[in-house]
N, C-alpha and C positions, 0 to 999 in steps of 0.2 A: 458516599459509597466506601465501604471498608477497603483499606489499602491492599489487603490480601486478595480480595476479589478483583480489584483493578489490575493487579499483577497477573492474575490468571487470565483475565480478558486480554491483556496485552500479549501474553504468551500465545494465546490462540490466534491473535492477529499476526504474530510472528510466524506461526505455522502456516497460516493462509498465504502470507507473503512468500515464504519458502516454496510452498506447493505451486503457487502460480508461476514463480520463476522457473521451477523445474519443468512445468508443462510448456511454458514458452520456449525454453531451451530445446526441449524435445521436438516441438513442432517446427522450430526454425532450422532444425537439422535437415529437414527436407526442403530444399530451396524452391522447388516447384510449388509445394504447398504454401510456403511462406510468402511467395510472390502472389499467389492467388488469394491469400487470406491476410493480407497485411493489416487491414483495419481491425479485424477481430484480435489479431496478435497485439496490436497497440493497445486495445482495450484491456487485454490481460495484463499488460505492463502497467497500465494506469491503475487497475485494481490492486496490483501488488504494491505500487507506490502508496496508494491510499491506506492500505492496511499497515504498511511500514510507519507512516506518519501518525496514524491513529494510535498505534502502540506507543510511539515516542511521547505523544501527548498525554497518554494515560500514566506514563512513568515519570513525567517531569513535575517538579514542585510548582512551577508557574507556567501553565499551558498557554496563557495569553502571550507571553514573551516568545514562545517557540513558534507561534503561528507565522511570524514574519520570516522564519527560516524555512518554511515549507516550500519546496521547489515545485510543487504541483499547484499552479495558480488557481485552478477551479476549486480545489479543496479549501485552500486558505480563504478564498472569497466567500464560500458557503459558510465557513466557520465564523467569519467576522461580520457577515451580512445579516 
């Protein structure tokens, strides 16, 4: 894949990460709503983390070395499995 395209995809993943974080922050501002919908909010956080790590993987010269640094275990397991 051309490097320029990889960077564009990584930038889109960064935007997704940012948008998901903003949605989560906005929704968590309502404590009643946050308590009622804790699991879906955690899913939003996971999606944000996945997009963050995928963007980092696209930007690194050696993605295999970075996989060990991924703090989201389910993602790293899927990538190496």
